[in-house]
PDB file of the backbone (N, CA, C, O) and the ligand in Angstrom, with CONECT records:
HET     ZN  A 101       1
ATOM      1  N   UNK A   1     -67.150 -34.213  -3.246  1.00  0.00           N
ATOM      2  CA  UNK A   1     -67.058 -34.880  -4.556  1.00  0.00           C
ATOM      3  C   UNK A   1     -67.001 -33.807  -5.650  1.00  0.00           C
ATOM      4  O   UNK A   1     -67.917 -32.994  -5.769  1.00  0.00           O
ATOM      5  N   UNK A   2     -65.939 -33.806  -6.439  1.00  0.00           N
ATOM      6  CA  UNK A   2     -65.834 -32.775  -7.476  1.00  0.00           C
ATOM      7  C   UNK A   2     -66.851 -32.992  -8.589  1.00  0.00           C
ATOM      8  O   UNK A   2     -67.139 -34.123  -8.982  1.00  0.00           O
ATOM      9  N   UNK A   3     -67.372 -31.907  -9.074  1.00  0.00           N
ATOM     10  CA  UNK A   3     -68.320 -32.008 -10.171  1.00  0.00           C
ATOM     11  C   UNK A   3     -67.693 -31.444 -11.429  1.00  0.00           C
ATOM     12  O   UNK A   3     -67.102 -30.364 -11.422  1.00  0.00           O
ATOM     13  N   UNK A   4     -67.831 -32.183 -12.490  1.00  0.00           N
ATOM     14  CA  UNK A   4     -67.275 -31.753 -13.758  1.00  0.00           C
ATOM     15  C   UNK A   4     -68.176 -30.687 -14.363  1.00  0.00           C
ATOM     16  O   UNK A   4     -69.372 -30.913 -14.543  1.00  0.00           O
ATOM     17  N   UNK A   5     -67.615 -29.539 -14.672  1.00  0.00           N
ATOM     18  CA  UNK A   5     -68.455 -28.520 -15.316  1.00  0.00           C
ATOM     19  C   UNK A   5     -68.875 -28.963 -16.708  1.00  0.00           C
ATOM     20  O   UNK A   5     -68.096 -29.563 -17.448  1.00  0.00           O
ATOM     21  N   UNK A   6     -70.098 -28.664 -17.043  1.00  0.00           N
ATOM     22  CA  UNK A   6     -70.583 -29.039 -18.361  1.00  0.00           C
ATOM     23  C   UNK A   6     -70.791 -27.782 -19.201  1.00  0.00           C
ATOM     24  O   UNK A   6     -71.175 -26.727 -18.695  1.00  0.00           O
ATOM     25  N   UNK A   7     -70.535 -27.922 -20.460  1.00  0.00           N
ATOM     26  CA  UNK A   7     -70.708 -26.784 -21.355  1.00  0.00           C
ATOM     27  C   UNK A   7     -72.190 -26.625 -21.670  1.00  0.00           C
ATOM     28  O   UNK A   7     -72.645 -26.849 -22.792  1.00  0.00           O
ATOM     29  N   UNK A   8     -72.897 -26.242 -20.665  1.00  0.00           N
ATOM     30  CA  UNK A   8     -74.337 -26.141 -20.830  1.00  0.00           C
ATOM     31  C   UNK A   8     -74.843 -25.012 -19.953  1.00  0.00           C
ATOM     32  O   UNK A   8     -74.529 -24.948 -18.765  1.00  0.00           O
ATOM     33  N   UNK A   9     -75.608 -24.144 -20.531  1.00  0.00           N
ATOM     34  CA  UNK A   9     -76.025 -22.919 -19.869  1.00  0.00           C
ATOM     35  C   UNK A   9     -76.750 -23.178 -18.548  1.00  0.00           C
ATOM     36  O   UNK A   9     -76.522 -22.473 -17.564  1.00  0.00           O
ATOM     37  N   UNK A  10     -77.629 -24.194 -18.526  1.00  0.00           N
ATOM     38  CA  UNK A  10     -78.441 -24.440 -17.340  1.00  0.00           C
ATOM     39  C   UNK A  10     -77.618 -24.931 -16.150  1.00  0.00           C
ATOM     40  O   UNK A  10     -78.094 -24.904 -15.015  1.00  0.00           O
ATOM     41  N   UNK A  11     -76.402 -25.374 -16.398  1.00  0.00           N
ATOM     42  CA  UNK A  11     -75.594 -25.881 -15.299  1.00  0.00           C
ATOM     43  C   UNK A  11     -74.692 -24.805 -14.699  1.00  0.00           C
ATOM     44  O   UNK A  11     -73.902 -25.092 -13.800  1.00  0.00           O
ATOM     45  N   UNK A  12     -74.803 -23.575 -15.185  1.00  0.00           N
ATOM     46  CA  UNK A  12     -74.026 -22.485 -14.625  1.00  0.00           C
ATOM     47  C   UNK A  12     -74.333 -22.338 -13.136  1.00  0.00           C
ATOM     48  O   UNK A  12     -75.460 -22.004 -12.769  1.00  0.00           O
ATOM     49  N   UNK A  13     -73.342 -22.585 -12.276  1.00  0.00           N
ATOM     50  CA  UNK A  13     -73.615 -22.599 -10.834  1.00  0.00           C
ATOM     51  C   UNK A  13     -73.892 -21.229 -10.253  1.00  0.00           C
ATOM     52  O   UNK A  13     -74.350 -21.121  -9.116  1.00  0.00           O
ATOM     53  N   UNK A  14     -73.621 -20.179 -11.015  1.00  0.00           N
ATOM     54  CA  UNK A  14     -73.848 -18.837 -10.489  1.00  0.00           C
ATOM     55  C   UNK A  14     -75.275 -18.358 -10.733  1.00  0.00           C
ATOM     56  O   UNK A  14     -75.700 -17.339 -10.188  1.00  0.00           O
ATOM     57  N   UNK A  15     -76.010 -19.106 -11.560  1.00  0.00           N
ATOM     58  CA  UNK A  15     -77.370 -18.694 -11.881  1.00  0.00           C
ATOM     59  C   UNK A  15     -78.346 -19.740 -11.371  1.00  0.00           C
ATOM     60  O   UNK A  15     -78.235 -20.917 -11.714  1.00  0.00           O
ATOM     61  N   UNK A  16     -79.294 -19.319 -10.562  1.00  0.00           N
ATOM     62  CA  UNK A  16     -80.293 -20.263 -10.093  1.00  0.00           C
ATOM     63  C   UNK A  16     -81.275 -20.560 -11.220  1.00  0.00           C
ATOM     64  O   UNK A  16     -81.756 -19.649 -11.894  1.00  0.00           O
ATOM     65  N   UNK A  17     -81.567 -21.843 -11.418  1.00  0.00           N
ATOM     66  CA  UNK A  17     -82.542 -22.177 -12.450  1.00  0.00           C
ATOM     67  C   UNK A  17     -83.933 -21.705 -12.037  1.00  0.00           C
ATOM     68  O   UNK A  17     -84.281 -21.740 -10.857  1.00  0.00           O
ATOM     69  N   UNK A  18     -84.713 -21.271 -13.001  1.00  0.00           N
ATOM     70  CA  UNK A  18     -86.075 -20.889 -12.683  1.00  0.00           C
ATOM     71  C   UNK A  18     -87.032 -21.893 -13.313  1.00  0.00           C
ATOM     72  O   UNK A  18     -86.702 -22.547 -14.302  1.00  0.00           O
ATOM     73  N   UNK A  19     -88.213 -22.004 -12.731  1.00  0.00           N
ATOM     74  CA  UNK A  19     -89.186 -22.983 -13.194  1.00  0.00           C
ATOM     75  C   UNK A  19     -89.635 -22.664 -14.612  1.00  0.00           C
ATOM     76  O   UNK A  19     -89.855 -21.505 -14.963  1.00  0.00           O
ATOM     77  N   UNK A  20     -89.766 -23.703 -15.416  1.00  0.00           N
ATOM     78  CA  UNK A  20     -90.307 -23.536 -16.757  1.00  0.00           C
ATOM     79  C   UNK A  20     -91.833 -23.477 -16.647  1.00  0.00           C
ATOM     80  O   UNK A  20     -92.447 -24.375 -16.071  1.00  0.00           O
ATOM     81  N   UNK A  21     -92.449 -22.424 -17.197  1.00  0.00           N
ATOM     82  CA  UNK A  21     -93.898 -22.284 -17.059  1.00  0.00           C
ATOM     83  C   UNK A  21     -94.644 -23.503 -17.599  1.00  0.00           C
ATOM     84  O   UNK A  21     -94.341 -23.995 -18.686  1.00  0.00           O
ATOM     85  N   UNK A  22     -95.602 -23.974 -16.845  1.00  0.00           N
ATOM     86  CA  UNK A  22     -96.421 -25.093 -17.294  1.00  0.00           C
ATOM     87  C   UNK A  22     -95.866 -26.452 -16.935  1.00  0.00           C
ATOM     88  O   UNK A  22     -96.512 -27.466 -17.197  1.00  0.00           O
ATOM     89  N   UNK A  23     -94.672 -26.500 -16.336  1.00  0.00           N
ATOM     90  CA  UNK A  23     -94.093 -27.796 -15.977  1.00  0.00           C
ATOM     91  C   UNK A  23     -94.299 -28.037 -14.480  1.00  0.00           C
ATOM     92  O   UNK A  23     -93.776 -27.292 -13.650  1.00  0.00           O
ATOM     93  N   UNK A  24     -95.052 -29.065 -14.142  1.00  0.00           N
ATOM     94  CA  UNK A  24     -95.361 -29.314 -12.731  1.00  0.00           C
ATOM     95  C   UNK A  24     -94.130 -29.761 -11.956  1.00  0.00           C
ATOM     96  O   UNK A  24     -94.013 -29.494 -10.760  1.00  0.00           O
ATOM     97  N   UNK A  25     -93.211 -30.443 -12.635  1.00  0.00           N
ATOM     98  CA  UNK A  25     -91.974 -30.877 -11.974  1.00  0.00           C
ATOM     99  C   UNK A  25     -91.127 -29.668 -11.575  1.00  0.00           C
ATOM    100  O   UNK A  25     -90.630 -29.594 -10.451  1.00  0.00           O
ATOM    101  N   UNK A  26     -90.969 -28.737 -12.490  1.00  0.00           N
ATOM    102  CA  UNK A  26     -90.243 -27.509 -12.174  1.00  0.00           C
ATOM    103  C   UNK A  26     -90.921 -26.778 -11.023  1.00  0.00           C
ATOM    104  O   UNK A  26     -90.260 -26.300 -10.101  1.00  0.00           O
ATOM    105  N   UNK A  27     -92.233 -26.698 -11.085  1.00  0.00           N
ATOM    106  CA  UNK A  27     -92.972 -25.986 -10.055  1.00  0.00           C
ATOM    107  C   UNK A  27     -92.723 -26.619  -8.695  1.00  0.00           C
ATOM    108  O   UNK A  27     -92.445 -25.928  -7.714  1.00  0.00           O
ATOM    109  N   UNK A  28     -92.825 -27.927  -8.651  1.00  0.00           N
ATOM    110  CA  UNK A  28     -92.618 -28.644  -7.405  1.00  0.00           C
ATOM    111  C   UNK A  28     -91.208 -28.428  -6.856  1.00  0.00           C
ATOM    112  O   UNK A  28     -91.033 -28.178  -5.663  1.00  0.00           O
ATOM    113  N   UNK A  29     -90.211 -28.523  -7.726  1.00  0.00           N
ATOM    114  CA  UNK A  29     -88.836 -28.343  -7.288  1.00  0.00           C
ATOM    115  C   UNK A  29     -88.562 -26.905  -6.851  1.00  0.00           C
ATOM    116  O   UNK A  29     -87.826 -26.672  -5.892  1.00  0.00           O
ATOM    117  N   UNK A  30     -89.150 -25.953  -7.549  1.00  0.00           N
ATOM    118  CA  UNK A  30     -88.900 -24.565  -7.162  1.00  0.00           C
ATOM    119  C   UNK A  30     -89.637 -24.222  -5.867  1.00  0.00           C
ATOM    120  O   UNK A  30     -89.177 -23.380  -5.096  1.00  0.00           O
ATOM    121  N   UNK A  31     -90.777 -24.871  -5.625  1.00  0.00           N
ATOM    122  CA  UNK A  31     -91.449 -24.680  -4.338  1.00  0.00           C
ATOM    123  C   UNK A  31     -90.617 -25.262  -3.199  1.00  0.00           C
ATOM    124  O   UNK A  31     -90.525 -24.666  -2.125  1.00  0.00           O
ATOM    125  N   UNK A  32     -90.019 -26.414  -3.431  1.00  0.00           N
ATOM    126  CA  UNK A  32     -89.104 -26.984  -2.437  1.00  0.00           C
ATOM    127  C   UNK A  32     -87.995 -25.990  -2.102  1.00  0.00           C
ATOM    128  O   UNK A  32     -87.638 -25.794  -0.941  1.00  0.00           O
ATOM    129  N   UNK A  33     -87.463 -25.372  -3.150  1.00  0.00           N
ATOM    130  CA  UNK A  33     -86.373 -24.422  -2.945  1.00  0.00           C
ATOM    131  C   UNK A  33     -86.859 -23.213  -2.146  1.00  0.00           C
ATOM    132  O   UNK A  33     -86.177 -22.750  -1.231  1.00  0.00           O
ATOM    133  N   UNK A  34     -88.028 -22.712  -2.494  1.00  0.00           N
ATOM    134  CA  UNK A  34     -88.593 -21.577  -1.749  1.00  0.00           C
ATOM    135  C   UNK A  34     -88.802 -21.926  -0.283  1.00  0.00           C
ATOM    136  O   UNK A  34     -88.462 -21.149   0.609  1.00  0.00           O
ATOM    137  N   UNK A  35     -89.360 -23.095  -0.048  1.00  0.00           N
ATOM    138  CA  UNK A  35     -89.601 -23.528   1.333  1.00  0.00           C
ATOM    139  C   UNK A  35     -88.292 -23.645   2.093  1.00  0.00           C
ATOM    140  O   UNK A  35     -88.188 -23.207   3.239  1.00  0.00           O
ATOM    141  N   UNK A  36     -87.295 -24.236   1.453  1.00  0.00           N
ATOM    142  CA  UNK A  36     -85.991 -24.391   2.094  1.00  0.00           C
ATOM    143  C   UNK A  36     -85.392 -23.035   2.429  1.00  0.00           C
ATOM    144  O   UNK A  36     -84.847 -22.840   3.516  1.00  0.00           O
ATOM    145  N   UNK A  37     -85.495 -22.107   1.500  1.00  0.00           N
ATOM    146  CA  UNK A  37     -84.919 -20.787   1.743  1.00  0.00           C
ATOM    147  C   UNK A  37     -85.659 -20.075   2.871  1.00  0.00           C
ATOM    148  O   UNK A  37     -85.052 -19.381   3.687  1.00  0.00           O
ATOM    149  N   UNK A  38     -86.984 -20.258   2.906  1.00  0.00           N
ATOM    150  CA  UNK A  38     -87.762 -19.555   3.927  1.00  0.00           C
ATOM    151  C   UNK A  38     -87.466 -20.080   5.324  1.00  0.00           C
ATOM    152  O   UNK A  38     -87.666 -19.370   6.309  1.00  0.00           O
ATOM    153  N   UNK A  39     -86.989 -21.327   5.418  1.00  0.00           N
ATOM    154  CA  UNK A  39     -86.610 -21.808   6.744  1.00  0.00           C
ATOM    155  C   UNK A  39     -85.106 -21.709   6.985  1.00  0.00           C
ATOM    156  O   UNK A  39     -84.603 -22.196   7.997  1.00  0.00           O
ATOM    157  N   UNK A  40     -84.392 -21.080   6.055  1.00  0.00           N
ATOM    158  CA  UNK A  40     -82.974 -20.835   6.245  1.00  0.00           C
ATOM    159  C   UNK A  40     -82.092 -22.052   6.020  1.00  0.00           C
ATOM    160  O   UNK A  40     -80.949 -22.092   6.473  1.00  0.00           O
ATOM    161  N   UNK A  41     -82.629 -23.044   5.317  1.00  0.00           N
ATOM    162  CA  UNK A  41     -81.880 -24.280   5.083  1.00  0.00           C
ATOM    163  C   UNK A  41     -81.175 -24.186   3.734  1.00  0.00           C
ATOM    164  O   UNK A  41     -81.694 -24.631   2.710  1.00  0.00           O
ATOM    165  N   UNK A  42     -79.975 -23.594   3.757  1.00  0.00           N
ATOM    166  CA  UNK A  42     -79.317 -23.303   2.493  1.00  0.00           C
ATOM    167  C   UNK A  42     -78.724 -24.532   1.830  1.00  0.00           C
ATOM    168  O   UNK A  42     -78.496 -24.527   0.621  1.00  0.00           O
ATOM    169  N   UNK A  43     -78.472 -25.578   2.589  1.00  0.00           N
ATOM    170  CA  UNK A  43     -78.001 -26.790   1.911  1.00  0.00           C
ATOM    171  C   UNK A  43     -79.147 -27.433   1.155  1.00  0.00           C
ATOM    172  O   UNK A  43     -78.931 -28.042   0.107  1.00  0.00           O
ATOM    173  N   UNK A  44     -80.369 -27.308   1.672  1.00  0.00           N
ATOM    174  CA  UNK A  44     -81.528 -27.809   0.935  1.00  0.00           C
ATOM    175  C   UNK A  44     -81.829 -26.935  -0.282  1.00  0.00           C
ATOM    176  O   UNK A  44     -82.286 -27.435  -1.309  1.00  0.00           O
ATOM    177  N   UNK A  45     -81.574 -25.637  -0.167  1.00  0.00           N
ATOM    178  CA  UNK A  45     -81.720 -24.749  -1.322  1.00  0.00           C
ATOM    179  C   UNK A  45     -80.777 -25.200  -2.426  1.00  0.00           C
ATOM    180  O   UNK A  45     -81.160 -25.299  -3.591  1.00  0.00           O
ATOM    181  N   UNK A  46     -79.538 -25.471  -2.036  1.00  0.00           N
ATOM    182  CA  UNK A  46     -78.538 -25.916  -2.995  1.00  0.00           C
ATOM    183  C   UNK A  46     -78.934 -27.254  -3.630  1.00  0.00           C
ATOM    184  O   UNK A  46     -78.791 -27.447  -4.838  1.00  0.00           O
ATOM    185  N   UNK A  47     -79.433 -28.172  -2.798  1.00  0.00           N
ATOM    186  CA  UNK A  47     -79.909 -29.456  -3.317  1.00  0.00           C
ATOM    187  C   UNK A  47     -81.039 -29.262  -4.319  1.00  0.00           C
ATOM    188  O   UNK A  47     -81.072 -29.901  -5.371  1.00  0.00           O
ATOM    189  N   UNK A  48     -81.954 -28.378  -3.978  1.00  0.00           N
ATOM    190  CA  UNK A  48     -83.092 -28.131  -4.868  1.00  0.00           C
ATOM    191  C   UNK A  48     -82.616 -27.572  -6.203  1.00  0.00           C
ATOM    192  O   UNK A  48     -83.152 -27.920  -7.255  1.00  0.00           O
ATOM    193  N   UNK A  49     -81.600 -26.696  -6.157  1.00  0.00           N
ATOM    194  CA  UNK A  49     -81.063 -26.164  -7.400  1.00  0.00           C
ATOM    195  C   UNK A  49     -80.420 -27.255  -8.245  1.00  0.00           C
ATOM    196  O   UNK A  49     -80.562 -27.280  -9.468  1.00  0.00           O
ATOM    197  N   UNK A  50     -79.715 -28.149  -7.577  1.00  0.00           N
ATOM    198  CA  UNK A  50     -79.091 -29.262  -8.306  1.00  0.00           C
ATOM    199  C   UNK A  50     -80.167 -30.115  -8.986  1.00  0.00           C
ATOM    200  O   UNK A  50     -80.038 -30.487 -10.152  1.00  0.00           O
ATOM    201  N   UNK A  51     -81.229 -30.417  -8.232  1.00  0.00           N
ATOM    202  CA  UNK A  51     -82.288 -31.250  -8.788  1.00  0.00           C
ATOM    203  C   UNK A  51     -83.021 -30.535  -9.918  1.00  0.00           C
ATOM    204  O   UNK A  51     -83.403 -31.144 -10.918  1.00  0.00           O
ATOM    205  N   UNK A  52     -83.209 -29.234  -9.738  1.00  0.00           N
ATOM    206  CA  UNK A  52     -83.897 -28.455 -10.772  1.00  0.00           C
ATOM    207  C   UNK A  52     -83.050 -28.405 -12.049  1.00  0.00           C
ATOM    208  O   UNK A  52     -83.574 -28.554 -13.153  1.00  0.00           O
ATOM    209  N   UNK A  53     -81.748 -28.195 -11.890  1.00  0.00           N
ATOM    210  CA  UNK A  53     -80.876 -28.168 -13.069  1.00  0.00           C
ATOM    211  C   UNK A  53     -80.867 -29.523 -13.767  1.00  0.00           C
ATOM    212  O   UNK A  53     -80.923 -29.604 -14.995  1.00  0.00           O
ATOM    213  N   UNK A  54     -80.796 -30.591 -12.961  1.00  0.00           N
ATOM    214  CA  UNK A  54     -80.749 -31.930 -13.549  1.00  0.00           C
ATOM    215  C   UNK A  54     -82.040 -32.212 -14.305  1.00  0.00           C
ATOM    216  O   UNK A  54     -82.017 -32.702 -15.434  1.00  0.00           O
ATOM    217  N   UNK A  55     -83.153 -31.902 -13.679  1.00  0.00           N
ATOM    218  CA  UNK A  55     -84.447 -32.096 -14.334  1.00  0.00           C
ATOM    219  C   UNK A  55     -84.525 -31.286 -15.625  1.00  0.00           C
ATOM    220  O   UNK A  55     -84.976 -31.794 -16.652  1.00  0.00           O
ATOM    221  N   UNK A  56     -84.092 -30.040 -15.575  1.00  0.00           N
ATOM    222  CA  UNK A  56     -84.212 -29.194 -16.765  1.00  0.00           C
ATOM    223  C   UNK A  56     -83.258 -29.652 -17.863  1.00  0.00           C
ATOM    224  O   UNK A  56     -83.575 -29.549 -19.048  1.00  0.00           O
ATOM    225  N   UNK A  57     -82.096 -30.157 -17.473  1.00  0.00           N
ATOM    226  CA  UNK A  57     -81.165 -30.670 -18.483  1.00  0.00           C
ATOM    227  C   UNK A  57     -81.767 -31.877 -19.190  1.00  0.00           C
ATOM    228  O   UNK A  57     -81.526 -32.103 -20.376  1.00  0.00           O
ATOM    229  N   UNK A  58     -82.568 -32.662 -18.431  1.00  0.00           N
ATOM    230  CA  UNK A  58     -83.169 -33.853 -19.033  1.00  0.00           C
ATOM    231  C   UNK A  58     -84.452 -33.538 -19.787  1.00  0.00           C
ATOM    232  O   UNK A  58     -84.716 -34.100 -20.850  1.00  0.00           O
ATOM    233  N   UNK A  59     -85.249 -32.630 -19.221  1.00  0.00           N
ATOM    234  CA  UNK A  59     -86.593 -32.440 -19.743  1.00  0.00           C
ATOM    235  C   UNK A  59     -86.752 -31.210 -20.623  1.00  0.00           C
ATOM    236  O   UNK A  59     -87.686 -31.135 -21.422  1.00  0.00           O
ATOM    237  N   UNK A  60     -85.854 -30.251 -20.483  1.00  0.00           N
ATOM    238  CA  UNK A  60     -86.066 -28.981 -21.181  1.00  0.00           C
ATOM    239  C   UNK A  60     -84.871 -28.574 -22.030  1.00  0.00           C
ATOM    240  O   UNK A  60     -84.608 -27.384 -22.202  1.00  0.00           O
ATOM    241  N   UNK A  61     -84.157 -29.535 -22.552  1.00  0.00           N
ATOM    242  CA  UNK A  61     -83.044 -29.178 -23.437  1.00  0.00           C
ATOM    243  C   UNK A  61     -83.607 -28.556 -24.713  1.00  0.00           C
ATOM    244  O   UNK A  61     -84.579 -29.041 -25.292  1.00  0.00           O
ATOM    245  N   UNK A  62     -82.977 -27.489 -25.119  1.00  0.00           N
ATOM    246  CA  UNK A  62     -83.496 -26.809 -26.315  1.00  0.00           C
ATOM    247  C   UNK A  62     -82.571 -27.032 -27.496  1.00  0.00           C
ATOM    248  O   UNK A  62     -82.839 -26.538 -28.592  1.00  0.00           O
TER     249      UNK A  62
HETATM  250 ZN    ZN A 101     -89.572 -28.868 -15.818  1.00  0.00          ZN2+
END
Protein backbone atom coordinates (compact mmCIF):
# COMPACT_ATOMS: atom_id res chain seq x y z
CA UNK A 1 0.00 0.00 0.00
CA UNK A 2 1.61 3.28 -1.06
CA UNK A 3 2.02 5.90 1.58
CA UNK A 4 1.71 9.54 0.77
CA UNK A 5 4.69 11.49 2.01
CA UNK A 6 3.76 14.29 4.33
CA UNK A 7 5.54 17.58 4.62
CA UNK A 8 6.34 16.94 8.20
CA UNK A 9 9.70 16.37 9.79
CA UNK A 10 8.63 13.50 12.05
CA UNK A 11 7.45 11.44 9.10
CA UNK A 12 10.88 11.39 7.45
CA UNK A 13 11.33 7.66 6.80
CA UNK A 14 15.10 7.87 6.97
CA UNK A 15 15.11 9.05 10.57
CA UNK A 16 13.89 6.87 13.39
CA UNK A 17 11.69 8.77 15.81
CA UNK A 18 13.00 8.98 19.33
CA UNK A 19 10.92 8.97 22.49
CA UNK A 20 9.86 12.33 23.85
CA UNK A 21 11.13 12.60 27.44
CA UNK A 22 8.37 12.25 30.00
CA UNK A 23 5.85 10.68 27.62
CA UNK A 24 4.86 7.17 28.70
CA UNK A 25 3.36 6.40 25.29
CA UNK A 26 6.62 7.21 23.54
CA UNK A 27 8.51 5.19 26.11
CA UNK A 28 6.27 2.19 25.62
CA UNK A 29 6.51 2.35 21.83
CA UNK A 30 10.26 2.80 21.84
CA UNK A 31 10.63 -0.16 24.21
CA UNK A 32 8.59 -2.24 21.77
CA UNK A 33 10.99 -1.19 19.05
CA UNK A 34 14.03 -2.07 21.16
CA UNK A 35 12.58 -5.47 21.99
CA UNK A 36 11.77 -6.13 18.35
CA UNK A 37 15.25 -5.17 17.26
CA UNK A 38 16.86 -7.31 19.94
CA UNK A 39 15.04 -10.36 18.64
CA UNK A 40 15.85 -9.50 15.03
CA UNK A 41 12.24 -8.81 14.05
CA UNK A 42 12.76 -5.95 11.65
CA UNK A 43 9.20 -5.82 10.41
CA UNK A 44 8.12 -5.23 14.01
CA UNK A 45 10.81 -2.55 14.31
CA UNK A 46 9.34 -0.88 11.25
CA UNK A 47 5.82 -1.19 12.68
CA UNK A 48 6.96 0.35 15.94
CA UNK A 49 8.48 3.27 14.06
CA UNK A 50 5.24 3.81 12.18
CA UNK A 51 3.27 3.79 15.43
CA UNK A 52 5.77 6.08 17.13
CA UNK A 53 5.64 8.57 14.25
CA UNK A 54 1.85 8.48 14.20
CA UNK A 55 1.64 9.00 17.94
CA UNK A 56 4.14 11.86 17.83
CA UNK A 57 2.36 13.51 14.92
CA UNK A 58 -0.83 13.45 16.99
CA UNK A 59 0.53 14.15 20.43
CA UNK A 60 3.72 16.13 19.96
CA UNK A 61 3.12 18.51 17.09
CA UNK A 62 5.04 21.68 17.70
ZN1 LIG B 1 4.72 10.64 23.12
